[in-house]
C-alpha positions as a Python dict, from the first residue, in 0.01 Angstrom:
ca = {
    (1, 'M'): (0, 0, 0),
    (2, 'A'): (110, 354, -69),
    (3, 'K'): (33, 661, 139),
    (4, 'F'): (-134, 966, -10),
    (5, 'L'): (-213, 1311, 126),
    (6, 'I'): (-547, 1434, -4),
    (7, 'R'): (-636, 1801, 39),
    (8, 'V'): (-1002, 1891, 0),
    (9, 'G'): (-1166, 2225, -66),
    (10, 'Y'): (-1544, 2244, -46),
    (11, 'T'): (-1760, 2444, -284),
    (12, 'A'): (-2038, 2654, -132),
    (13, 'E'): (-2284, 2367, -190),
    (14, 'G'): (-2037, 2119, -42),
    (15, 'L'): (-2006, 2332, 272),
    (16, 'K'): (-2385, 2332, 304),
    (17, 'G'): (-2375, 1952, 293),
    (18, 'L'): (-2102, 1945, 558),
    (19, 'M'): (-2305, 2174, 782),
    (20, 'N'): (-2603, 1941, 742),
    (21, 'E'): (-2416, 1610, 793),
    (22, 'K'): (-2158, 1741, 1044),
    (23, 'A'): (-1795, 1632, 1047),
    (24, 'A'): (-1870, 1287, 1190),
    (25, 'G'): (-2105, 1211, 901),
    (26, 'R'): (-1848, 1317, 641),
    (27, 'T'): (-1573, 1119, 817),
    (28, 'A'): (-1786, 805, 796),
    (29, 'A'): (-1853, 872, 426),
    (30, 'V'): (-1482, 919, 355),
    (31, 'K'): (-1390, 598, 541),
    (32, 'K'): (-1648, 409, 337),
    (33, 'A'): (-1530, 557, 6),
    (34, 'V'): (-1164, 479, 79),
    (35, 'A'): (-1251, 125, 192),
    (36, 'S'): (-1454, 72, -127),
    (37, 'V'): (-1135, 96, -333),
    (38, 'G'): (-932, -129, -103),
    (39, 'G'): (-778, 148, 105),
    (40, 'K'): (-769, 265, 464),
    (41, 'L'): (-821, 612, 609),
    (42, 'D'): (-527, 686, 841),
    (43, 'A'): (-632, 1037, 943),
    (44, 'L'): (-880, 1308, 856),
    (45, 'Y'): (-839, 1661, 985),
    (46, 'W'): (-1052, 1967, 929),
    (47, 'A'): (-848, 2273, 841),
    (48, 'L'): (-856, 2650, 824),
    (49, 'G'): (-718, 2829, 520),
    (50, 'E'): (-696, 2713, 161),
    (51, 'D'): (-791, 2355, 249),
    (52, 'D'): (-1110, 2261, 433),
    (53, 'A'): (-1001, 1905, 509),
    (54, 'I'): (-679, 1706, 489),
    (55, 'S'): (-660, 1328, 492),
    (56, 'I'): (-387, 1068, 486),
    (57, 'V'): (-490, 742, 324),
    (58, 'D'): (-333, 407, 241),
    (59, 'L'): (-425, 304, -113),
    (60, 'P'): (-313, 15, -334),
    (61, 'D'): (-156, 237, -604),
    (62, 'A'): (-158, 572, -786),
    (63, 'E'): (-435, 461, -1021),
    (64, 'T'): (-661, 396, -723),
    (65, 'A'): (-574, 738, -581),
    (66, 'A'): (-662, 894, -916),
    (67, 'A'): (-994, 708, -929),
    (68, 'L'): (-1081, 825, -577),
    (69, 'G'): (-988, 1186, -654),
    (70, 'M'): (-1186, 1186, -978),
    (71, 'A'): (-1494, 1041, -808),
    (72, 'L'): (-1478, 1307, -535),
    (73, 'G'): (-1426, 1587, -786),
    (74, 'A'): (-1703, 1461, -1016),
    (75, 'S'): (-1951, 1528, -739),
    (76, 'G'): (-1899, 1898, -808),
    (77, 'L'): (-1900, 1963, -433),
    (78, 'V'): (-1527, 1937, -360),
    (79, 'R'): (-1192, 2000, -523),
    (80, 'T'): (-906, 1766, -437),
    (81, 'R'): (-528, 1777, -459),
    (82, 'T'): (-353, 1444, -408),
    (83, 'T'): (14, 1399, -318),
    (84, 'R'): (199, 1065, -306),
    (85, 'L'): (387, 1041, 24),
    (86, 'L'): (720, 858, 39),
    (87, 'T'): (886, 680, 329),
    (88, 'A'): (1250, 731, 426),
    (89, 'D'): (1331, 395, 265),
    (90, 'E'): (1166, 500, -61),
    (91, 'I'): (1359, 828, -64),
    (92, 'D'): (1684, 642, 5),
    (93, 'V'): (1616, 421, -298),
    (94, 'A'): (1554, 734, -507),
    (95, 'L'): (1873, 895, -377),
    (96, 'G'): (2065, 586, -484),
    (97, 'K'): (1959, 620, -848),
    (98, 'S'): (2191, 791, -1096),
    (99, 'V'): (2032, 1065, -1306),
    (100, 'K'): (2206, 1230, -1602),
    (101, 'Y'): (2070, 1584, -1610),
    (102, 'R'): (2193, 1918, -1744),
    (103, 'A'): (2046, 2227, -1577),
    (104, 'P'): (1910, 2500, -1807),
    (105, 'G'): (2188, 2728, -1933),
    (106, 'K'): (2472, 2502, -1808),
}
């Protein structure tokens, strides 16, 4: 399983739905949606600022994360931004790879 950070911004209509269902109702709905694609909700936080909610989820792969994000966005009530999170071991593997790159203008 891979970890993903999903940032959610509600539309005005989405906020009305949140106010009606309350945070506990939306948390249950998110858990169910994530489980429906073979994932697990690690954490869900409500936020102030640009994002209204932030979640960390375990999902089988990037394609599953994309499917989840598209389904949420297709509702028209939220906008999502999904980021793949990497463990220290995964970063160490990346750091061990050789990349031939020339910076612009060099």
